[in-house]
N, C-alpha and C positions, 0 to 999 in steps of 0.2 A: 504494499499500499504506501503511496506519495505520501498522503497527508493524513495527519491523524486525526483533524476535525475541520471540517467544510462549515464555513457560517454563514449566514443570510439574515439581512436586517438593514433598518435604516442607516441610511450615511449621513452624519450630519456631522459638521465645524461647531465641535464643543467650544464656546467661548465662555471662561469662569471670572466671576464677580464674586466680590466680599460687598454684602449688603447689610444692615439692621433690618430688624422687623419692620421698625415705623417705614422703610423704603416700601417695602410689600406693600402694606395698609392703606399707602398715599396714592399708590399705583394699580393698585385694586387686584393684587398679583395672591392669587391663592397658595400659602405657603405650605410649602412640603409634597405639594402636588406636579404632575406634569401637565402642565396645560398647553393644549395645542393654540398657536396665535394665526393669524394672517402676516403677511410681510408687512405694512403699512403697520400694523400695531408690532411688530418686533423692531422695526424702524426707529421708531418712537421710544421703546425702549432701551436699546442703543444708544440714544442720544443721551436720556438720561443716564444710562451708566456708564459714562464716557469713561469719568476717573475711577472706577472701581474696578478696574478689569485688573484681572493676576496672571492668565494664561489664555491661549488657544492652541486644539490640537484637534485630530481626525476623532472623531468620537460617534455617536450610537453605541448603544448599549452592545450588539455581539462585536462590535468592532472592538471597543477595550475588551472584550471577554478574550477577541482572538489574540490581541496584542499580550494580552496577558500570558496565555498560553504557549507565547512564539515564545516571551520572554525567559517562559520557564525553559524550553529545549522543544518544545512542541512545533509538528512543520503543520500549518496552517493556510487555509483557502480563505477566503471571503469575498461573496457576492454582493454587490450594490449598486446604485445609483446615484450619479453625481455628475453634474451640469460642464459645459465647455468654458467655465467662468473662472474667476483667479480663486476663488474658495474651491472649486473642484483640482483645480493646479495644485492648489494646498492639500487637499484632503489626499490626493493621488501620491504625492511626495512624501508624505508624513505615514501613508500605509506603508508602502517600499520601505522606507525608513526603518519602520519596524519590523521588517522582514517577514510582513505578509504577502502572500501571492494574491493577487484579484481578478476579477474580468477586468478592472479598469483598462488594464496594459493589452488587454487583445484586442478591442478595439476602439474606435472612435467614440466619445461622447457627445451626447445631444447637446443641442443650445438650450437655456432654459438656467434655472435660479436652481445654485447646490442648498441642501439644507441647511441650516444654523439651528443650536441647541442654546439658548441664555441661561447657564448654571448660577443659580443665584447662593451665595452659602452667606446663614447669618452668625452668630457670634454663638450659637447652641449645635453647630455645627450640622443644621438641618440643610438640606439642598432642593431648591424649590426651581422647578422647570418652566422655561417658555420657550415651544419650539415652532420654528416654522421650518415644516417639512419640505417645501419647494418640490425639485424633480423627483426625490424619494417616492412621492406619491406615486409614480409611473414605475416604482419597483415592480418589474413582469418576469414570467417566465424566459422572457428574454435575455435577462440578467443572469440566468441560470448557465454553469459551465458542466453539463452533463459529465463529461468522460473524467473531472476534480472532483465530482461529487462521488461517481463510481468508484473510484479509486482512493476512497476515506475510510476511516475506522467509524466516523461519527459525524452527524450530521448536527449542526446546532441552530435552534431556531430563536430569533428574540421574537416576543408577546408582540410588542406596541406596533409589528405590522398587520395584526389583525385588524389594527382602527379602519384600514385602507381595504376596499373590498379589490382591487385586481393584486394589493400586495398579498390578503388572506386565500387568493386561488394561489398565488405562488407558493405560499407555505404549503398549502394542501400537497400540489405538485413535485414538490422538493421531499416529503415526507413519502409519497407514494414510489418517487424515484429511488429512494434511500431503502424501501421496502422491498423492493425487484431486485436491488441488487445487495440486499445481506448487510446494509450499511444501518447500524444503532441510530435512534433519532434522540436524542435532545432537546427538551424544550423548554423555554423560560416564561413565567407568568408575566414577567416585567414591572407592573402595576397594579396597584388596587383597581384603579378605576378601568383601565384595562379586562380584566375581568368583571369588573361589576356591568361592564356599559358591553360587552363583544362575546359573553356566555355561548350563544351558539355558535361565533365563528373558531371560539376554543375546540368546541366540542368537535366541529369536524377537521379541524388542524391536527385532533389527537388521535382521529378514527376510532378502531379497538382499544388500542393504547397504545403511548410511550416508551422507550426504552427506560428513559431519565427525566424526570421534572425535576426545576427549579423554582421555588417559589419563596414568599416569607409566611409567616402568621398570617396576618394580612388576607394574604391573597389566597391562603391555604382555607380558610374560616369561608371567606366570601364567595371562591367557589363550590366546595361541598355545603354549604347554608346552615351548616351547624353551628353550634353555640361554643364550642370548647376545641383548641388543640387534638387533644389526644382521639376525639371522633373524626377532626380532620382528617386527622394521619390514618386512619382506618379506613376511610371513606377514598384518598388516595391511590391505596393498591388498586382498586377499581379500574384509571385509568392511567398509573406510571407501574410498570415492572419496578423503577428504584425511583428513588425521591431523594433531595433535598430538601430541609424547610430550614433559613435563618432566621437568627431570634438576635440580629444585632449585636449589644453587649453580654447577651447570654449566651451565645453560640451559635449552633444549630444542630437538628437533629436528622439523619440520615437513616431512611429503610436502604438496606443492601439487597434486598429481595428474599430475606431470610426473619433477620433481625432489626430491630430499630438500636441506633449507635448513637450517645449522646457526643456532640464535640463539645470541649470543652473552650471558651473565649480565650483569649490572650488581652488583659487588660493594658488599655491605654487610655490616654487623654485624647478625645476626638476633637478636630478643627474640621473635618470636612466629610462627610458619609457617601458624598456624589462617587458611582464606581464602584462602591463595598459588595455590593450583591455580583455587579459586572466581574471582580478580581477572582471573589467565591466559587464561580463556575469556571472561570479560565482557567485558576490555578486547581482545580478538582477536576477537571477535564483533563489535564496536561497528566495528574496523578493515576488518575485511571488507564489511559494511555500509555504510559511507564512502568507499568509491572504494581504499582502500588495496590493495597487494599485500598474499600471506600476508607475504611476507618484512619489511614494513613493517608490518603489524598485529603480525606476531612480535615486531618492534620493541617497538611500544608495551605488549603485554603483559608484556614482560620487564621492563621499566622501572618498569611499576606495580605489579608483583609485588616486586620490591626493595624500591618505598617501602612497600606493606604487610608484607613479613615486619622490616622496622625499627622499626614500631609496634603496640601492641596492639589487636587486633580487626584483622576480616575487612572493613575498609572505610575508604576514604580521604574525606577529606573533597573538598568540589564543588571548593575549588580547587586541591586536589591534584592532580585528575583534567587540569583545565585545565593545571595547570603541566608534566604530565606530557606533553600533546600539543606543547605552546609548546617546551617543551625540546630537542624530536624535530625539529616541523618549524619552528621558527625560522628557518632557511637557507633554506626553499624556497618 
């Protein structure tokens, strides 16, 4: 197999800002949520946020996950859609620099506007996102590269794609192609609002069952419609052969197909939770594609996520990824 993981998701240039809650209230922004906005609304916010910018980089949830896996040592491919504008140029170059192969270098990009995500970080380390999807709303089966998908161990599907009918069909098509070629499928729910408003879309993506599901507590409870995490995790067994439920500062619960595994958190002072779930998924997928058990992969993912929330931005540096592995396996 050429690739350990083949990911699909929205391609967004992440522009990160440090703000206070007052700014969010003043501009009518729902704290802690991902909200889709039109271009004009986003441009107005960019102007207001001008002095608060920290950094920008290629992003989108699944892109962050693929980059994380790549930094740990996995061979990754990412299918997405950006335009032939300056933001698309930036995105393509940044993805290449992160060592992730993609469809972007295989054929010319279309005219249009590349998607952007404004990530606003408050002092409590919470992250609020306002996203203009741009050309990524046209992400279709034309962006899939069947040869690369067939040549992968895992397909990783970003849940945010479910909000768009064209992209949602692409999610299903990718999962069906993976099934036909014995490629395992992992899905992330991505956001509680996605689960709340696009439940039927997720059911179609899941089909009879996915091999691995990533979600947090809110998403698990919202999807299953039960009142406790204990009941939710039992219900999830019907749609996923294995799953990971992240619990923020409380670590995670993993079901490996037989037993539940509690993953301990690594206590840190959080300054930015943006990308913590993406990092968990990326590090975990690296682990299970490189001979580690679900428990060991969970430890890698937990430590990597703790490193992410203690700094700004959804990415580690390359040397930090190596330090995580060295710390965990130096005695093995």
